[in-house]
C-alpha positions as CSV (number, residue, x, y, z in Angstrom):
1,M,0.0,0.0,0.0
2,S,2.8,2.4,0.8
3,Q,3.6,5.1,-2.0
4,G,6.2,6.9,-0.2
5,I,4.0,9.8,1.0
6,T,5.8,12.8,2.7
7,S,4.6,14.3,6.1
8,R,2.7,17.3,4.7
9,D,1.6,15.8,1.2
10,F,-2.0,15.2,2.3
11,V,-2.6,19.1,1.8
12,R,-3.2,18.8,-2.0
13,S,-5.6,19.7,-4.7
14,L,-8.5,17.3,-5.4
15,Y,-7.0,16.5,-8.7
16,Q,-3.8,15.3,-7.2
17,N,-5.8,13.5,-4.5
18,R,-7.8,11.7,-7.3
19,L,-4.5,10.7,-9.1
20,L,-3.3,9.0,-5.9
21,L,-6.3,7.2,-5.4
22,R,-6.3,5.9,-8.7
23,R,-3.0,4.4,-8.3
24,R,-4.1,2.7,-4.9
25,M,-7.5,1.5,-5.7
26,I,-6.3,-1.6,-7.5
27,G,-9.5,-1.6,-9.4
28,A,-12.2,-1.3,-6.8
29,Q,-13.6,-4.5,-8.1
30,Q,-17.3,-5.4,-8.4
31,S,-16.6,-8.5,-5.9
32,T,-16.8,-6.3,-3.1
33,T,-19.2,-7.6,-0.4
34,M,-22.2,-5.3,-0.5
35,R,-25.2,-6.3,1.8
36,A,-27.8,-4.3,0.2
37,V,-28.9,-1.1,-1.6
38,F,-31.6,0.1,0.9
39,H,-32.8,3.2,-0.9
40,P,-33.3,3.7,-4.8
41,A,-32.1,7.1,-6.0
42,T,-35.2,9.2,-6.4
43,T,-36.3,12.9,-6.3
44,I,-39.3,13.8,-4.2
45,R,-41.0,17.3,-3.8
46,T,-42.0,18.1,-0.3
47,Q,-45.1,20.1,0.6
48,G,-42.9,23.3,0.4
49,R,-41.9,22.5,-2.9
50,R,-38.4,21.7,-2.0
51,V,-36.8,19.2,-4.2
52,V,-35.1,16.3,-2.1
53,T,-32.8,13.7,-3.8
54,M,-32.9,10.3,-2.0
55,L,-29.6,8.5,-2.7
56,S,-29.0,4.9,-3.4
57,T,-27.3,3.8,-0.1
58,Q,-24.7,1.0,-0.2
59,V,-23.6,-0.7,3.0
60,L,-20.2,-2.2,2.4
61,N,-18.6,-4.8,4.5
62,C,-15.0,-4.1,6.0
63,D,-13.2,-6.7,8.0
64,P,-11.2,-4.9,10.7
65,T,-9.0,-7.9,11.4
66,S,-7.7,-7.7,7.9
67,I,-6.0,-4.2,8.5
68,S,-2.8,-3.7,10.4
69,F,-0.4,-0.8,10.4
70,D,3.4,-0.2,10.0
71,S,4.7,1.2,13.2
72,T,7.2,3.4,11.3
73,T,5.2,4.7,8.3
74,S,1.6,4.6,9.7
75,E,0.8,3.0,6.5
76,P,-2.2,0.3,6.4
77,K,-1.6,-3.1,5.2
78,I,-4.9,-4.7,4.0
79,T,-4.9,-8.6,3.4
80,S,-8.6,-8.6,2.3
81,Q,-9.4,-7.6,-1.1
82,D,-13.1,-7.1,-0.3
83,T,-12.2,-4.7,2.5
84,L,-9.8,-2.9,0.3
85,N,-12.3,-2.6,-2.5
86,S,-14.8,-1.2,0.0
87,L,-12.4,1.3,1.5
88,S,-11.4,2.4,-1.9
89,I,-15.0,3.1,-2.9
90,A,-15.5,5.1,0.3
91,A,-12.3,7.0,-0.5
92,K,-13.4,7.9,-4.0
93,T,-16.6,9.1,-2.6
94,L,-14.9,11.3,-0.1
95,T,-12.5,12.8,-2.7
96,D,-15.8,13.5,-4.9
97,L,-16.8,15.8,-1.9
98,Q,-19.6,13.6,-0.7
99,P,-19.8,12.3,3.0
100,V,-19.4,8.5,4.0
101,A,-20.3,6.9,7.3
102,F,-17.7,4.8,8.8
103,P,-17.1,2.9,12.1
104,T,-14.6,4.1,14.8
105,E,-13.9,2.5,18.2
106,T,-16.3,5.1,19.8
107,V,-19.3,5.3,17.5
108,Y,-19.9,5.5,13.7
109,G,-19.0,8.7,12.2
110,L,-20.2,10.8,9.3
111,G,-17.0,11.9,7.5
112,A,-16.0,14.3,5.0
113,L,-12.9,16.0,3.9
114,A,-12.0,18.3,6.6
115,L,-9.8,20.8,4.4
116,N,-12.8,21.4,1.9
117,S,-15.5,23.7,3.1
118,S,-18.0,22.3,0.3
119,A,-17.3,18.7,1.5
120,A,-17.6,19.7,5.3
121,S,-20.9,21.5,4.6
122,R,-22.7,18.4,3.4
123,I,-22.0,16.8,6.8
124,F,-24.2,19.8,8.4
125,S,-26.8,19.3,5.7
126,V,-27.0,15.4,6.0
127,K,-27.3,15.7,9.8
128,S,-29.3,19.0,10.0
129,R,-26.5,20.0,12.4
130,P,-26.5,23.6,13.7
131,P,-23.6,25.6,12.2
132,D,-22.2,26.8,15.3
133,N,-21.5,23.1,16.5
134,P,-17.9,22.4,15.6
135,L,-16.5,19.3,14.2
136,I,-13.7,16.8,15.3
137,V,-10.9,16.3,12.8
138,H,-9.6,12.8,12.4
139,V,-5.9,12.0,11.3
140,S,-4.2,8.8,10.7
141,S,-0.8,9.7,11.8
142,L,1.3,12.2,13.8
143,D,2.7,13.6,10.6
144,M,-0.8,14.3,9.4
145,L,-1.4,16.0,12.8
146,Y,1.6,18.3,12.6
147,G,0.8,19.3,9.0
148,L,-2.5,20.9,10.5
149,L,-0.8,22.9,13.4
150,P,0.4,26.4,13.0
151,S,4.4,26.4,12.7
152,S,4.8,28.5,15.9
153,F,2.8,26.2,17.9
154,Q,4.7,24.4,20.9
155,M,3.3,21.2,22.0
156,P,2.7,21.2,25.8
157,K,4.3,18.4,27.6
158,S,1.0,17.1,28.8
159,Y,-0.2,16.7,25.3
160,D,2.9,14.7,24.4
161,L,2.3,12.3,27.3
162,L,-1.4,11.9,26.5
163,I,-0.8,11.2,22.9
164,E,1.9,8.6,23.8
165,R,-0.5,6.9,26.1
166,F,-3.9,7.2,24.4
167,W,-3.2,7.7,20.7
168,P,-4.6,6.1,18.5
169,G,-7.7,6.1,20.6
170,A,-10.6,7.8,22.1
171,L,-9.0,10.9,23.2
172,T,-9.7,14.3,21.3
173,L,-7.2,17.2,22.0
174,L,-7.8,20.9,21.5
175,F,-5.2,22.7,19.3
176,P,-4.8,26.3,18.0
177,S,-6.4,26.5,14.4
178,D,-4.4,27.7,11.6
179,P,-7.1,29.6,9.6
180,N,-5.0,29.2,6.2
181,T,-5.5,25.4,6.7
182,I,-8.5,24.6,8.7
183,P,-11.8,26.0,7.1
184,P,-13.9,28.2,9.5
185,I,-16.9,25.8,9.0
186,I,-14.9,23.0,10.9
187,T,-14.2,25.1,13.9
188,A,-17.5,27.2,14.0
189,N,-15.1,30.4,13.6
190,Q,-13.6,29.4,17.0
191,P,-9.7,29.8,17.3
192,T,-9.1,26.3,18.2
193,V,-9.6,22.8,16.4
194,A,-10.4,19.5,17.9
195,I,-8.3,16.5,16.5
196,R,-7.9,12.9,17.4
197,M,-6.4,9.8,15.8
198,P,-8.9,6.9,15.8
199,S,-7.7,3.4,16.8
200,H,-10.5,1.5,14.9
201,P,-8.5,-0.1,11.8
202,V,-11.2,0.8,9.3
203,A,-11.5,4.5,10.3
204,R,-7.6,4.9,10.3
205,A,-7.2,3.1,7.1
206,L,-9.8,5.2,5.3
207,I,-8.1,8.3,6.5
208,A,-4.7,7.0,5.2
209,L,-6.1,5.9,2.0
210,V,-7.6,9.3,1.2
211,N,-4.2,10.7,2.6
212,A,-6.3,13.6,4.1
213,P,-7.8,14.5,7.6
214,I,-11.6,13.7,7.8
215,A,-14.0,15.7,9.9
216,A,-16.5,13.3,11.3
217,P,-19.4,13.9,14.0
218,S,-21.7,10.9,14.9
219,A,-23.2,9.5,11.9
220,N,-26.9,10.4,13.1
221,S,-29.4,13.0,12.8
222,S,-28.6,16.0,15.0
223,G,-29.9,15.4,18.6
224,K,-30.6,11.7,18.2
225,P,-28.5,8.9,20.0
226,S,-25.3,8.1,18.4
227,P,-25.1,5.0,16.1
228,T,-22.8,2.1,17.2
229,T,-23.7,-0.2,14.4
230,A,-24.0,0.3,10.6
231,D,-27.7,-0.7,10.8
232,H,-28.3,2.4,13.1
233,V,-26.7,4.6,10.5
234,R,-28.9,3.0,7.7
235,R,-32.2,3.2,9.5
236,D,-31.5,6.9,10.3
237,L,-29.5,8.3,7.3
238,G,-30.3,5.9,4.6
239,G,-31.1,7.8,1.4
240,K,-29.0,10.8,2.5
241,L,-25.5,9.3,1.8
242,S,-24.4,6.9,-0.6
243,V,-21.8,4.7,1.3
244,I,-21.8,3.2,4.7
245,L,-18.8,1.1,5.8
246,D,-19.8,-1.8,8.0
247,G,-17.1,-2.7,10.4
248,G,-19.1,-4.4,13.1
249,A,-20.3,-2.9,16.4
250,C,-18.2,-0.1,18.0
251,G,-16.1,-1.4,20.9
252,V,-16.3,1.8,23.3
253,G,-19.9,2.9,22.3
254,L,-19.5,6.5,23.6
255,E,-18.0,9.4,21.8
256,S,-14.4,10.5,22.5
257,T,-13.1,12.2,25.6
258,V,-12.3,15.9,24.6
259,V,-9.6,17.8,26.4
260,D,-8.3,21.2,26.5
261,G,-4.8,21.7,27.8
262,L,-4.0,25.0,26.2
263,Q,-4.7,27.4,29.1
264,E,-2.0,29.3,30.8
265,D,-2.3,27.4,34.0
266,G,-1.3,24.1,32.3
267,N,-4.2,22.3,33.8
268,I,-6.1,19.6,31.7
269,R,-9.8,20.6,31.2
270,V,-12.1,17.8,30.3
271,L,-14.8,19.4,28.0
272,R,-16.7,16.3,27.3
273,P,-16.2,13.1,29.2
274,G,-16.1,10.0,26.9
275,G,-14.2,6.7,26.1
276,I,-11.1,7.7,27.9
277,T,-11.8,8.1,31.5
278,V,-10.9,11.0,33.8
279,E,-9.2,8.4,36.1
280,D,-7.0,7.0,33.3
281,I,-5.9,10.6,32.3
282,Q,-4.9,11.3,35.9
283,K,-3.0,8.1,36.3
284,S,-1.2,8.4,33.1
285,L,0.1,12.1,34.0
286,R,0.9,10.9,37.6
287,E,3.0,8.1,36.2
288,K,5.1,10.4,34.1
289,I,5.3,13.6,36.1
290,Q,6.9,13.0,39.5
291,D,7.1,16.6,40.8
292,P,3.8,17.3,42.3
293,K,4.4,21.0,41.6
294,L,4.4,20.4,37.8
295,L,1.5,17.9,37.8
296,P,-1.4,19.4,36.0
297,Q,-4.9,19.2,37.6
298,V,-7.6,17.3,35.6
299,L,-10.9,19.5,35.8
300,V,-14.2,18.3,34.6
301,H,-16.4,21.0,32.9
302,R,-19.6,21.6,35.0
303,R,-18.4,19.3,37.8
304,D,-15.2,21.1,38.7
305,Y,-15.6,24.5,37.0
306,H,-18.1,26.4,34.9
307,D,-17.4,28.5,31.8
308,E,-20.6,30.5,30.6
309,H,-18.5,31.7,27.5
310,L,-17.6,28.3,26.5
311,E,-21.1,27.1,26.8
312,A,-22.4,29.8,24.5
313,A,-19.8,29.5,22.0
314,P,-18.5,25.8,22.3
315,T,-15.1,24.7,21.0
316,T,-16.1,21.1,20.8
317,P,-19.3,19.1,20.0
318,G,-21.6,18.1,22.8
319,M,-21.7,21.1,24.9
320,K,-24.5,23.5,23.7
321,Y,-27.3,21.5,22.3
322,R,-29.6,18.7,23.4
323,H,-28.3,15.4,22.3
324,Y,-28.7,11.6,22.4
325,S,-32.5,12.0,22.6
326,P,-34.5,9.1,21.0
327,T,-38.1,9.8,19.6
328,A,-39.6,8.6,23.1
329,P,-39.1,10.9,26.0
330,V,-36.6,9.8,28.4
331,I,-37.1,9.8,32.3
332,L,-33.9,9.5,34.5
333,I,-34.5,7.2,37.4
334,M,-32.3,8.3,40.4
335,T,-31.9,5.8,43.3
336,T,-29.4,7.9,45.4
337,S,-30.3,10.4,47.9
338,P,-32.4,13.2,46.5
339,P,-31.9,17.0,47.0
340,E,-33.4,18.6,50.2
341,N,-36.5,19.9,48.5
342,V,-37.3,16.6,46.7
343,V,-39.4,13.8,48.2
344,P,-38.7,10.4,46.5
345,S,-41.5,8.2,45.4
346,S,-41.6,4.4,46.3
347,V,-40.6,2.3,43.2
348,G,-44.0,0.7,43.3
349,S,-46.1,3.8,43.3
350,F,-43.8,5.4,40.7
351,L,-44.1,2.4,38.0
352,L,-47.9,2.3,38.8
353,S,-48.2,6.1,38.1
354,V,-46.1,6.1,34.9
355,K,-49.1,5.9,32.6
356,E,-50.6,9.0,33.9
357,G,-50.7,11.7,31.3
358,M,-50.8,9.3,28.5
359,Q,-54.0,8.5,26.8
360,P,-56.1,6.7,29.5
361,S,-57.8,4.1,27.3
362,A,-54.8,3.4,25.1
363,S,-52.4,0.5,25.5
364,V,-48.8,1.8,25.8
365,K,-45.3,0.6,25.6
366,I,-42.8,1.7,28.3
367,G,-39.1,0.8,27.9
368,L,-36.8,0.4,30.9
369,L,-32.8,0.7,30.6
370,T,-31.7,-1.0,33.7
371,L,-28.7,-2.7,35.1
372,T,-28.5,-6.2,35.1
373,N,-28.0,-6.9,38.9
374,S,-29.3,-3.6,40.4
375,K,-32.5,-3.5,42.8
376,L,-34.3,-1.9,39.7
377,G,-33.0,-4.4,37.2
378,T,-34.0,-7.4,39.2
379,L,-37.5,-6.0,40.3
380,V,-40.5,-7.9,39.3
381,L,-42.4,-5.3,37.4
382,P,-46.0,-4.6,38.5
383,V,-49.0,-5.5,36.2
384,V,-50.4,-2.2,35.2
385,D,-53.6,-2.0,33.1
386,G,-52.8,-1.0,29.4
387,V,-49.0,-1.1,30.0
388,E,-46.5,-3.3,28.1
389,W,-43.0,-3.3,29.7
390,C,-40.1,-3.6,27.3
391,R,-36.7,-4.1,29.3
392,Y,-33.2,-3.8,27.9
393,E,-30.3,-4.8,30.1
394,L,-27.4,-2.3,30.2
395,G,-25.0,-4.7,31.8
396,P,-23.7,-5.3,35.4
397,V,-23.4,-2.8,38.1
398,D,-19.7,-3.3,38.5
399,D,-18.7,-3.1,34.7
400,P,-19.7,0.3,33.4
401,S,-17.8,-0.4,30.1
402,V,-20.6,-2.8,29.2
403,T,-23.2,-0.1,30.0
404,A,-21.3,2.3,27.8
405,R,-21.3,0.0,24.8
406,R,-25.0,-0.8,25.2
407,L,-26.4,2.8,26.0
408,F,-27.0,4.0,22.7
409,D,-28.1,0.6,21.2
410,G,-30.6,0.4,24.1
411,L,-32.2,3.8,23.2
412,L,-32.4,3.1,19.7
413,T,-33.6,-0.6,20.2
414,L,-36.5,0.5,22.6
415,D,-37.3,3.4,19.9
416,Q,-37.5,0.8,17.2
417,R,-39.9,-1.2,19.2
418,G,-42.3,1.7,19.4
419,V,-42.3,2.5,23.1
420,E,-43.8,5.7,24.1
421,L,-41.7,6.5,27.2
422,I,-38.2,5.2,28.1
423,L,-37.2,5.0,32.0
424,I,-33.4,4.7,32.4
425,E,-31.4,3.8,35.6
426,E,-28.7,6.0,36.8
427,V,-25.2,4.5,37.0
428,N,-22.3,5.4,39.4
429,D,-20.7,8.5,37.7
430,T,-17.1,7.3,38.3
431,N,-14.8,5.9,35.4
432,E,-17.1,5.2,32.3
433,G,-20.0,6.3,34.5
434,L,-19.0,10.0,34.2
435,A,-19.6,9.8,30.4
436,I,-22.6,7.5,30.6
437,M,-24.3,10.0,33.1
438,N,-23.4,12.9,30.7
439,R,-25.2,11.3,27.9
440,V,-28.2,10.3,29.8
441,R,-28.7,13.7,31.6
442,K,-28.7,15.3,28.0
443,A,-31.0,12.7,26.8
444,A,-33.6,12.8,29.7
445,S,-36.3,15.4,29.9
446,E,-37.1,14.6,33.4
447,V,-35.5,13.4,36.5
448,R,-37.2,11.4,39.2
449,W,-35.9,10.0,42.5
450,I,-37.4,6.6,43.8
451,T,-36.7,4.3,47.1
452,F,-37.2,0.8,47.5
């Protein structure tokens, strides 16, 4: 696969990029394993007389186990011809300035060329994403990262340590944005840009094959739960994009952790908790920095500090708008001690009352997302006239990584079953639980405390 690409060679014209692809594609043969074409290409006219084109959406299989990387060149080696063909089709689609959905270790992403404003704008139109919500840029190598940064930028020591420990992986870092390289549409006109190197073989290979950084938020309609399988993407965005790469279910299940280490005090600010835990970040820094005076603090936004300006003009996704919300309304069930002015309900009376406010004569489905071995998870659900309970298990209490992998699938699965209300049990907000509760609180429209 290697073509002797130099470190900054990815900043190229589209014509040069397509020539590179032509040399690399090895034919993009028709033998590519294609599961289905779900949406014929049609043009429809809405009531407002707006013409909408529905695309033919291909779901192309990619085998992550067939991809490996050379540690010295960061170039992918792909042993499966079908996987190479799928990646080549996706790469050609990207260089045609069209978006592509692909798997990462966190969630499925909707990617487009990060250095082309026209390509990036299609992400916003496909997702119906607000323009002031910035995008994360994904790179396949450190050389690609360095090519994006201003020449005057000095990498903080903390960043060097975090990159060494967590890249490639589910950690996004904030860097100064070079306006001559990064289009303002990517950063929402902010002075910084969020960048990460994904560890998923398919994602990293796709970036390397295109030989250009890819901007990619989650591959879902804005505000909805993030997809963790190709089928989640297909059900939501099928007909709005032409290619979905299927690399299986995502291993982490929550978006990346976003960190800002650019402030003068040198501290690490976690703007969005995610796939890398705060505890892991703290541990990695303590292991490398022996002098307590030089050890940066790790501060979590809204837990350890507040920044109203940042919330009004966010530098990273997931901070300003309501996110992760299924069609059905979500109620967060808290089992810990309530605030002083809140009187908790008994679990029995609460479950018996959940149908209140719904159509009194109608039969309703109510979904429950519960931990496998919690008091709520093992509770025998009461018989309520006209209520059908639909339970989805999030995993054991003592393994939040399982809950992280299952959270979005649980919300989307219950939505697909047609539930009219979703009750979700809180988890302990340590380790992965901090990121889980961050998503759950954003998804929930109401919080209720119960006792057993």
